Structure formats: structure tokens, C-alpha cells
N, CA, C and O atoms as a GROMACS GRO file, in nm:
protein
  456
    1MET      N    1   0.086  -0.117  -0.001
    1MET     CA    2  -0.001   0.001   0.001
    1MET      C    3   0.086   0.124   0.000
    1MET      O    4   0.178   0.134   0.081
    2SER      N    5   0.062   0.216  -0.089
    2SER     CA    6   0.143   0.332  -0.100
    2SER      C    7   0.118   0.430   0.019
    2SER      O    8   0.019   0.416   0.091
    3LYS      N    9   0.206   0.524   0.037
    3LYS     CA   10   0.191   0.626   0.146
    3LYS      C   11   0.063   0.703   0.131
    3LYS      O   12  -0.007   0.735   0.228
    4GLN      N   13   0.033   0.735  -0.001
    4GLN     CA   14  -0.089   0.809  -0.029
    4GLN      C   15  -0.214   0.729   0.011
    4GLN      O   16  -0.307   0.782   0.070
    5ASP      N   17  -0.213   0.603  -0.021
    5ASP     CA   18  -0.325   0.514   0.019
    5ASP      C   19  -0.336   0.504   0.166
    5ASP      O   20  -0.447   0.511   0.220
    6GLN      N   21  -0.226   0.488   0.236
    6GLN     CA   22  -0.231   0.482   0.379
    6GLN      C   23  -0.284   0.608   0.443
    6GLN      O   24  -0.362   0.603   0.539
    7TYR      N   25  -0.241   0.720   0.388
    7TYR     CA   26  -0.285   0.854   0.437
    7TYR      C   27  -0.437   0.866   0.422
    7TYR      O   28  -0.507   0.907   0.515
    8LEU      N   29  -0.485   0.830   0.305
    8LEU     CA   30  -0.631   0.840   0.276
    8LEU      C   31  -0.710   0.743   0.360
    8LEU      O   32  -0.820   0.775   0.405
    9LYS      N   33  -0.657   0.626   0.382
    9LYS     CA   34  -0.724   0.533   0.469
    9LYS      C   35  -0.733   0.587   0.611
    9LYS      O   36  -0.834   0.569   0.680
   10GLY      N   37  -0.629   0.652   0.653
   10GLY     CA   38  -0.630   0.712   0.788
   10GLY      C   39  -0.738   0.823   0.794
   10GLY      O   40  -0.807   0.834   0.896
   11LEU      N   41  -0.755   0.902   0.693
   11LEU     CA   42  -0.859   1.004   0.692
   11LEU      C   43  -0.994   0.940   0.693
   11LEU      O   44  -1.085   0.992   0.758
   12LEU      N   45  -1.012   0.829   0.624
   12LEU     CA   46  -1.137   0.754   0.627
   12LEU      C   47  -1.171   0.706   0.766
   12LEU      O   48  -1.281   0.726   0.816
   13ILE      N   49  -1.071   0.642   0.828
   13ILE     CA   50  -1.091   0.584   0.960
   13ILE      C   51  -1.125   0.699   1.062
   13ILE      O   52  -1.202   0.676   1.156
   14ARG      N   53  -1.071   0.815   1.045
   14ARG     CA   54  -1.098   0.933   1.130
   14ARG      C   55  -1.231   0.999   1.100
   14ARG      O   56  -1.277   1.085   1.174
   15GLY      N   57  -1.293   0.956   0.988
   15GLY     CA   58  -1.425   1.015   0.952
   15GLY      C   59  -1.411   1.145   0.881
   15GLY      O   60  -1.508   1.220   0.875
   16LEU      N   61  -1.294   1.177   0.825
   16LEU     CA   62  -1.277   1.307   0.762
   16LEU      C   63  -1.313   1.302   0.613
   16LEU      O   64  -1.331   1.408   0.552
   17VAL      N   65  -1.323   1.185   0.554
   17VAL     CA   66  -1.363   1.164   0.411
   17VAL      C   67  -1.460   1.047   0.411
   17VAL      O   68  -1.465   0.968   0.505
   18ASP      N   69  -1.539   1.037   0.301
   18ASP     CA   70  -1.625   0.924   0.286
   18ASP      C   71  -1.553   0.810   0.205
   18ASP      O   72  -1.432   0.816   0.181
   19ASN      N   73  -1.628   0.714   0.169
   19ASN     CA   74  -1.568   0.596   0.099
   19ASN      C   75  -1.496   0.629  -0.030
   19ASN      O   76  -1.418   0.548  -0.078
   20ARG      N   77  -1.521   0.751  -0.089
   20ARG     CA   78  -1.449   0.786  -0.209
   20ARG      C   79  -1.304   0.821  -0.179
   20ARG      O   80  -1.220   0.823  -0.269
   21LYS      N   81  -1.274   0.849  -0.053
   21LYS     CA   82  -1.139   0.881  -0.010
   21LYS      C   83  -1.076   0.996  -0.092
   21LYS      O   84  -0.968   0.982  -0.149
   22LEU      N   85  -1.148   1.108  -0.097
   22LEU     CA   86  -1.105   1.223  -0.178
   22LEU      C   87  -1.060   1.338  -0.081
   22LEU      O   88  -1.138   1.394  -0.004
   23ALA      N   89  -0.934   1.366  -0.093
   23ALA     CA   90  -0.870   1.477  -0.018
   23ALA      C   91  -0.753   1.528  -0.094
   23ALA      O   92  -0.694   1.456  -0.174
   24GLY      N   93  -0.717   1.648  -0.072
   24GLY     CA   94  -0.594   1.704  -0.132
   24GLY      C   95  -0.544   1.827  -0.067
   24GLY      O   96  -0.621   1.910  -0.019
   25VAL      N   97  -0.417   1.837  -0.066
   25VAL     CA   98  -0.352   1.956  -0.007
   25VAL      C   99  -0.351   2.065  -0.111
   25VAL      O  100  -0.323   2.039  -0.228
   26ALA      N  101  -0.380   2.188  -0.068
   26ALA     CA  102  -0.381   2.299  -0.163
   26ALA      C  103  -0.320   2.418  -0.088
   26ALA      O  104  -0.295   2.414   0.033
   27ASN      N  105  -0.298   2.527  -0.167
   27ASN     CA  106  -0.252   2.651  -0.111
   27ASN      C  107  -0.372   2.744  -0.108
   27ASN      O  108  -0.428   2.778  -0.212
   28ALA      N  109  -0.413   2.784   0.010
   28ALA     CA  110  -0.524   2.875   0.024
   28ALA      C  111  -0.474   3.017  -0.010
   28ALA      O  112  -0.383   3.068   0.055
   29THR      N  113  -0.530   3.078  -0.108
   29THR     CA  114  -0.493   3.214  -0.142
   29THR      C  115  -0.597   3.318  -0.106
   29THR      O  116  -0.568   3.437  -0.095
   30LYS      N  117  -0.726   3.268  -0.087
   30LYS     CA  118  -0.833   3.356  -0.046
   30LYS      C  119  -0.933   3.274   0.034
   30LYS      O  120  -0.996   3.180  -0.016
   31LEU      N  121  -0.946   3.312   0.162
   31LEU     CA  122  -1.045   3.252   0.253
   31LEU      C  123  -1.112   3.366   0.324
   31LEU      O  124  -1.056   3.475   0.332
   32PRO      N  125  -1.233   3.341   0.376
   32PRO     CA  126  -1.314   3.450   0.441
   32PRO      C  127  -1.246   3.535   0.544
   32PRO      O  128  -1.265   3.656   0.548
   33ASN      N  129  -1.164   3.470   0.631
   33ASN     CA  130  -1.098   3.544   0.740
   33ASN      C  131  -0.954   3.580   0.711
   33ASN      O  132  -0.875   3.616   0.799
   34GLY      N  133  -0.923   3.568   0.582
   34GLY     CA  134  -0.788   3.614   0.536
   34GLY      C  135  -0.678   3.510   0.560
   34GLY      O  136  -0.560   3.541   0.542
   35GLU      N  137  -0.713   3.388   0.598
   35GLU     CA  138  -0.608   3.287   0.614
   35GLU      C  139  -0.544   3.257   0.481
   35GLU      O  140  -0.604   3.284   0.377
   36TYR      N  141  -0.425   3.203   0.482
   36TYR     CA  142  -0.358   3.166   0.359
   36TYR      C  143  -0.250   3.062   0.396
   36TYR      O  144  -0.212   3.051   0.512
   37GLY      N  145  -0.203   2.989   0.298
   37GLY     CA  146  -0.103   2.886   0.319
   37GLY      C  147  -0.165   2.750   0.299
   37GLY      O  148  -0.278   2.738   0.251
   38PHE      N  149  -0.088   2.646   0.338
   38PHE     CA  150  -0.134   2.510   0.314
   38PHE      C  151  -0.262   2.480   0.384
   38PHE      O  152  -0.284   2.523   0.498
   39CYS      N  153  -0.347   2.404   0.316
   39CYS     CA  154  -0.471   2.360   0.376
   39CYS      C  155  -0.503   2.220   0.317
   39CYS      O  156  -0.450   2.182   0.212
   40LEU      N  157  -0.585   2.148   0.384
   40LEU     CA  158  -0.623   2.012   0.339
   40LEU      C  159  -0.773   2.023   0.311
   40LEU      O  160  -0.850   2.064   0.398
   41MET      N  161  -0.814   1.984   0.187
   41MET     CA  162  -0.954   1.985   0.152
   41MET      C  163  -1.000   1.834   0.159
   41MET      O  164  -0.938   1.747   0.097
   42CYS      N  165  -1.103   1.808   0.233
   42CYS     CA  166  -1.159   1.675   0.252
   42CYS      C  167  -1.304   1.674   0.206
   42CYS      O  168  -1.382   1.757   0.254
   43LEU      N  169  -1.341   1.586   0.118
   43LEU     CA  170  -1.476   1.578   0.068
   43LEU      C  171  -1.551   1.460   0.135
   43LEU      O  172  -1.508   1.345   0.132
   44LYS      N  173  -1.664   1.497   0.195
   44LYS     CA  174  -1.744   1.398   0.261
   44LYS      C  175  -1.894   1.422   0.227
   44LYS      O  176  -1.954   1.516   0.278
   45GLY      N  177  -1.951   1.340   0.144
   45GLY     CA  178  -2.079   1.368   0.096
   45GLY      C  179  -2.080   1.495   0.008
   45GLY      O  180  -2.001   1.508  -0.086
   46SER      N  181  -2.172   1.589   0.044
   46SER     CA  182  -2.170   1.714  -0.028
   46SER      C  183  -2.109   1.827   0.051
   46SER      O  184  -2.135   1.944   0.027
   47THR      N  185  -2.024   1.786   0.149
   47THR     CA  186  -1.956   1.883   0.233
   47THR      C  187  -1.806   1.882   0.206
   47THR      O  188  -1.742   1.777   0.205
   48LEU      N  189  -1.752   1.999   0.183
   48LEU     CA  190  -1.614   2.021   0.165
   48LEU      C  191  -1.557   2.083   0.291
   48LEU      O  192  -1.587   2.198   0.322
   49ASP      N  193  -1.471   2.006   0.367
   49ASP     CA  194  -1.411   2.058   0.489
   49ASP      C  195  -1.274   2.103   0.456
   49ASP      O  196  -1.201   2.032   0.386
   50ILE      N  197  -1.235   2.222   0.505
   50ILE     CA  198  -1.104   2.277   0.478
   50ILE      C  199  -1.032   2.282   0.616
   50ILE      O  200  -1.080   2.347   0.709
   51TYR      N  201  -0.923   2.213   0.626
   51TYR     CA  202  -0.845   2.201   0.753
   51TYR      C  203  -0.712   2.274   0.731
   51TYR      O  204  -0.658   2.281   0.620
   52ASP      N  205  -0.660   2.328   0.844
   52ASP     CA  206  -0.526   2.371   0.842
   52ASP      C  207  -0.437   2.257   0.834
   52ASP      O  208  -0.470   2.151   0.888
   53THR      N  209  -0.320   2.269   0.770
   53THR     CA  210  -0.222   2.159   0.752
   53THR      C  211  -0.085   2.220   0.738
   53THR      O  212  -0.067   2.342   0.733
   54ASN      N  213   0.014   2.129   0.731
   54ASN     CA  214   0.152   2.174   0.708
   54ASN      C  215   0.212   2.093   0.593
   54ASN      O  216   0.141   2.019   0.525
   55MET      N  217   0.342   2.105   0.572
   55MET     CA  218   0.409   2.033   0.462
   55MET      C  219   0.402   1.884   0.482
   55MET      O  220   0.410   1.809   0.385
   56ASN      N  221   0.386   1.839   0.606
   56ASN     CA  222   0.381   1.695   0.633
   56ASN      C  223   0.237   1.642   0.621
   56ASN      O  224   0.212   1.524   0.645
   57GLN      N  225   0.145   1.725   0.586
   57GLN     CA  226   0.003   1.691   0.572
   57GLN      C  227  -0.059   1.649   0.700
   57GLN      O  228  -0.153   1.570   0.700
   58ASP      N  229  -0.009   1.700   0.813
   58ASP     CA  230  -0.074   1.677   0.949
   58ASP      C  231  -0.197   1.756   0.944
   58ASP      O  232  -0.198   1.870   0.899
   59VAL      N  233  -0.310   1.693   0.994
   59VAL     CA  234  -0.441   1.761   0.993
   59VAL      C  235  -0.446   1.852   1.118
   59VAL      O  236  -0.432   1.807   1.231
   60GLY      N  237  -0.467   1.980   1.091
   60GLY     CA  238  -0.485   2.074   1.199
   60GLY      C  239  -0.630   2.101   1.225
   60GLY      O  240  -0.713   2.014   1.200
   61GLN      N  241  -0.664   2.222   1.275
   61GLN     CA  242  -0.801   2.254   1.304
   61GLN      C  243  -0.888   2.274   1.188
   61GLN      O  244  -0.838   2.316   1.083
   62LEU      N  245  -1.014   2.247   1.198
   62LEU     CA  246  -1.109   2.267   1.091
   62LEU      C  247  -1.127   2.421   1.078
   62LEU      O  248  -1.164   2.491   1.172
   63LEU      N  249  -1.100   2.468   0.953
   63LEU     CA  250  -1.118   2.614   0.931
   63LEU      C  251  -1.253   2.646   0.876
   63LEU      O  252  -1.316   2.743   0.918
   64TYR      N  253  -1.301   2.564   0.780
   64TYR     CA  254  -1.429   2.593   0.718
   64TYR      C  255  -1.498   2.462   0.674
   64TYR      O  256  -1.431   2.368   0.631
   65SER      N  257  -1.630   2.458   0.686
   65SER     CA  258  -1.712   2.342   0.640
   65SER      C  259  -1.808   2.404   0.536
   65SER      O  260  -1.891   2.489   0.569
   66VAL      N  261  -1.794   2.361   0.414
   66VAL     CA  262  -1.874   2.425   0.300
   66VAL      C  263  -1.973   2.325   0.250
   66VAL      O  264  -1.937   2.215   0.209
   67ASP      N  265  -2.101   2.365   0.252
   67ASP     CA  266  -2.206   2.287   0.191
   67ASP      C  267  -2.205   2.316   0.043
   67ASP      O  268  -2.245   2.424   0.001
   68LEU      N  269  -2.158   2.220  -0.036
   68LEU     CA  270  -2.139   2.238  -0.180
   68LEU      C  271  -2.264   2.268  -0.256
   68LEU      O  272  -2.259   2.328  -0.363
   69THR      N  273  -2.378   2.226  -0.201
   69THR     CA  274  -2.510   2.250  -0.267
   69THR      C  275  -2.544   2.396  -0.260
   69THR      O  276  -2.636   2.440  -0.329
   70LYS      N  277  -2.472   2.475  -0.180
   70LYS     CA  278  -2.501   2.618  -0.158
   70LYS      C  279  -2.396   2.714  -0.210
   70LYS      O  280  -2.398   2.832  -0.177
   71ILE      N  281  -2.302   2.664  -0.292
   71ILE     CA  282  -2.198   2.755  -0.344
   71ILE      C  283  -2.240   2.814  -0.480
   71ILE      O  284  -2.326   2.759  -0.549
   72SER      N  285  -2.180   2.921  -0.515
   72SER     CA  286  -2.200   2.982  -0.645
   72SER      C  287  -2.069   3.019  -0.705
   72SER      O  288  -1.965   3.011  -0.640
   73LYS      N  289  -2.073   3.059  -0.831
   73LYS     CA  290  -1.955   3.108  -0.902
   73LYS      C  291  -1.834   3.010  -0.898
   73LYS      O  292  -1.718   3.050  -0.881
   74LEU      N  293  -1.868   2.880  -0.914
   74LEU     CA  294  -1.763   2.781  -0.903
   74LEU      C  295  -1.679   2.784  -1.035
   74LEU      O  296  -1.734   2.785  -1.144
   75LYS      N  297  -1.550   2.785  -1.020
   75LYS     CA  298  -1.455   2.780  -1.132
   75LYS      C  299  -1.344   2.683  -1.086
   75LYS      O  300  -1.302   2.682  -0.970
   76THR      N  301  -1.298   2.603  -1.182
   76THR     CA  302  -1.189   2.510  -1.157
   76THR      C  303  -1.097   2.507  -1.280
   76THR      O  304  -1.138   2.536  -1.393
   77SER      N  305  -0.979   2.473  -1.256
   77SER     CA  306  -0.878   2.453  -1.359
   77SER      C  307  -0.790   2.335  -1.316
   77SER      O  308  -0.738   2.335  -1.205
   78THR      N  309  -0.774   2.238  -1.399
   78THR     CA  310  -0.689   2.126  -1.372
   78THR      C  311  -0.565   2.123  -1.468
   78THR      O  312  -0.498   2.020  -1.480
   79PHE      N  313  -0.539   2.236  -1.532
   79PHE     CA  314  -0.421   2.245  -1.615
   79PHE      C  315  -0.298   2.238  -1.525
   79PHE      O  316  -0.290   2.312  -1.426
   80ILE      N  317  -0.202   2.153  -1.555
   80ILE     CA  318  -0.098   2.114  -1.464
   80ILE      C  319  -0.019   2.238  -1.406
   80ILE      O  320   0.029   2.231  -1.293
   81PHE      N  321  -0.006   2.347  -1.478
   81PHE     CA  322   0.066   2.457  -1.430
   81PHE      C  323  -0.024   2.565  -1.361
   81PHE      O  324   0.027   2.665  -1.311
   82ASN      N  325  -0.154   2.544  -1.360
   82ASN     CA  326  -0.247   2.645  -1.308
   82ASN      C  327  -0.367   2.574  -1.250
   82ASN      O  328  -0.478   2.599  -1.297
   83THR      N  329  -0.354   2.487  -1.150
   83THR     CA  330  -0.470   2.421  -1.091
   83THR      C  331  -0.525   2.513  -0.982
   83THR      O  332  -0.451   2.572  -0.903
   84TYR      N  333  -0.658   2.521  -0.980
   84TYR     CA  334  -0.724   2.598  -0.877
   84TYR      C  335  -0.873   2.569  -0.870
   84TYR      O  336  -0.932   2.516  -0.963
   85ILE      N  337  -0.929   2.604  -0.760
   85ILE     CA  338  -1.074   2.600  -0.742
   85ILE      C  339  -1.113   2.732  -0.676
   85ILE      O  340  -1.049   2.777  -0.582
   86SER      N  341  -1.220   2.791  -0.727
   86SER     CA  342  -1.268   2.913  -0.661
   86SER      C  343  -1.420   2.909  -0.663
   86SER      O  344  -1.482   2.859  -0.757
   87PHE      N  345  -1.477   2.963  -0.558
   87PHE     CA  346  -1.620   2.967  -0.548
   87PHE      C  347  -1.659   3.070  -0.442
   87PHE      O  348  -1.574   3.124  -0.371
   88THR      N  349  -1.791   3.096  -0.434
   88THR     CA  350  -1.845   3.183  -0.334
   88THR      C  351  -1.940   3.106  -0.250
   88THR      O  352  -2.024   3.032  -0.301
   89TYR      N  353  -1.928   3.123  -0.115
   89TYR     CA  354  -2.014   3.049  -0.023
   89TYR      C  355  -2.051   3.143   0.092
   89TYR      O  356  -1.964   3.199   0.159
   90GLU      N  357  -2.180   3.158   0.114
   90GLU     CA  358  -2.232   3.248   0.214
   90GLU      C  359  -2.176   3.392   0.194
   90GLU      O  360  -2.148   3.461   0.292
   91GLY      N  361  -2.163   3.433   0.078
   91GLY     CA  362  -2.122   3.570   0.042
   91GLY      C  363  -1.969   3.589   0.049
   91GLY      O  364  -1.922   3.701   0.028
   92PHE      N  365  -1.892   3.489   0.076
   92PHE     CA  366  -1.748   3.502   0.087
   92PHE      C  367  -1.676   3.426  -0.022
   92PHE      O  368  -1.716   3.314  -0.055
   93PRO      N  369  -1.573   3.481  -0.079
   93PRO     CA  370  -1.499   3.419  -0.190
   93PRO      C  371  -1.392   3.322  -0.128
   93PRO      O  372  -1.330   3.351  -0.026
   94TYR      N  373  -1.376   3.208  -0.193
   94TYR     CA  374  -1.273   3.108  -0.160
   94TYR      C  375  -1.188   3.086  -0.283
   94TYR      O  376  -1.240   3.083  -0.395
   95LYS      N  377  -1.056   3.070  -0.263
   95LYS     CA  378  -0.973   3.026  -0.375
   95LYS      C  379  -0.856   2.948  -0.322
   95LYS      O  380  -0.781   2.992  -0.235
   96LEU      N  381  -0.844   2.823  -0.382
   96LEU     CA  382  -0.741   2.730  -0.336
   96LEU      C  383  -0.663   2.690  -0.463
   96LEU      O  384  -0.727   2.660  -0.564
   97THR      N  385  -0.535   2.688  -0.463
   97THR     CA  386  -0.455   2.660  -0.574
   97THR      C  387  -0.358   2.543  -0.549
   97THR      O  388  -0.335   2.501  -0.436
   98ASN      N  389  -0.303   2.493  -0.660
   98ASN     CA  390  -0.194   2.394  -0.658
   98ASN      C  391  -0.236   2.260  -0.603
   98ASN      O  392  -0.150   2.186  -0.552
   99CYS      N  393  -0.359   2.225  -0.609
   99CYS     CA  394  -0.404   2.093  -0.574
   99CYS      C  395  -0.408   2.009  -0.708
   99CYS      O  396  -0.474   2.047  -0.804
  100LEU      N  397  -0.337   1.900  -0.708
  100LEU     CA  398  -0.332   1.826  -0.839
  100LEU      C  399  -0.428   1.709  -0.845
  100LEU      O  400  -0.412   1.621  -0.930
  101HIS      N  401  -0.524   1.706  -0.761
  101HIS     CA  402  -0.617   1.591  -0.751
  101HIS      C  403  -0.739   1.622  -0.841
  101HIS      O  404  -0.838   1.679  -0.796
  102LYS      N  405  -0.730   1.583  -0.965
  102LYS     CA  406  -0.838   1.608  -1.066
  102LYS      C  407  -0.971   1.543  -1.024
  102LYS      O  408  -1.077   1.603  -1.045
  103GLN      N  409  -0.968   1.426  -0.969
  103GLN     CA  410  -1.090   1.357  -0.929
  103GLN      C  411  -1.156   1.439  -0.816
  103GLN      O  412  -1.278   1.450  -0.815
  104LEU      N  413  -1.086   1.492  -0.727
  104LEU     CA  414  -1.142   1.572  -0.620
  104LEU      C  415  -1.221   1.687  -0.673
  104LEU      O  416  -1.333   1.712  -0.630
  105TYR      N  417  -1.160   1.761  -0.772
  105TYR     CA  418  -1.229   1.872  -0.842
  105TYR      C  419  -1.356   1.829  -0.911
  105TYR      O  420  -1.460   1.895  -0.905
  106ALA      N  421  -1.342   1.716  -0.978
  106ALA     CA  422  -1.462   1.665  -1.052
  106ALA      C  423  -1.573   1.628  -0.961
  106ALA      O  424  -1.690   1.654  -0.992
  107GLU      N  425  -1.543   1.570  -0.851
  107GLU     CA  426  -1.652   1.535  -0.752
  107GLU      C  427  -1.708   1.660  -0.684
  107GLU      O  428  -1.828   1.664  -0.656
  108ILE      N  429  -1.627   1.759  -0.658
  108ILE     CA  430  -1.676   1.882  -0.602
  108ILE      C  431  -1.776   1.940  -0.700
  108ILE      O  432  -1.884   1.980  -0.657
  109LYS      N  433  -1.745   1.947  -0.830
  109LYS     CA  434  -1.831   2.003  -0.929
  109LYS      C  435  -1.962   1.923  -0.929
  109LYS      O  436  -2.071   1.982  -0.929
  110LYS      N  437  -1.953   1.793  -0.928
  110LYS     CA  438  -2.072   1.707  -0.927
  110LYS      C  439  -2.162   1.736  -0.809
  110LYS      O  440  -2.283   1.758  -0.822
  111GLU      N  441  -2.097   1.737  -0.690
  111GLU     CA  442  -2.178   1.757  -0.569
  111GLU      C  443  -2.242   1.896  -0.567
  111GLU      O  444  -2.350   1.912  -0.510
  112ALA      N  445  -2.179   1.995  -0.628
  112ALA     CA  446  -2.229   2.131  -0.634
  112ALA      C  447  -2.332   2.145  -0.740
  112ALA      O  448  -2.404   2.245  -0.742
  113GLY      N  449  -2.343   2.047  -0.830
  113GLY     CA  450  -2.444   2.054  -0.940
  113GLY      C  451  -2.398   2.137  -1.055
  113GLY      O  452  -2.481   2.192  -1.128
  114PHE      N  453  -2.270   2.150  -1.076
  114PHE     CA  454  -2.215   2.225  -1.190
  114PHE      C  455  -2.174   2.127  -1.303
  114PHE      O  456  -2.125   2.170  -1.408
   0.00000   0.00000   0.00000
């Protein structure tokens, strides 16, 4: 089992992701309270949880829990040199960059109805 698989299995055991085991580290460039830096996006059902993290992918405190059925202005790019996801939730803009997990982006779009 690869390190990535072990990591995702750990997130599943902790209840941070569902059976799809979709999570990815990104660089937060725009969050409602001005936070920035590394974060971990975890998809569980139609909820995207954004956790503080570090270079070792240690899961820190939960920063935001986003109901994807209520987001607007969703934009994603999976081009290798310009990956990002941006959306508006409860009137606040979110932008996360440099996550290379294309399946995570695809499932976020699906859960959001885009």
C-alpha cells in the first residue's frame, strides 16, 4: 500500500472523508478570514471541509465546512501549471490553488451541481 493510500485510509478511519477517499492539499490564497497557506480539502458527501495543515500533511484545526449545494460562481482548472478551485459560499470568496487531485475537483463540481 502506498503512502498516499495509507494517508487516505487514515482520513477515512478518522471520519474526515467518505468511501470515495477524496482529499488534497492546496494553497489557500483567499479565505473569508484572510487565512492563507497550506490547507487540506476533505470531501465527505456534499460537504467540503477545509483544515489547516503543514508540509507533512498533518491535519490541524477545521477552518471551514462548506455545503457544496449552496455555493455559487464555481470555477476550476486542472491544467498542470495552473490548478485552482474558486467559489463563493455564504457571500465570501474562496480560492485554493496547486491541488493536483483532478478527481477531487470533478466530484466537487458534481456535488455542487455544476
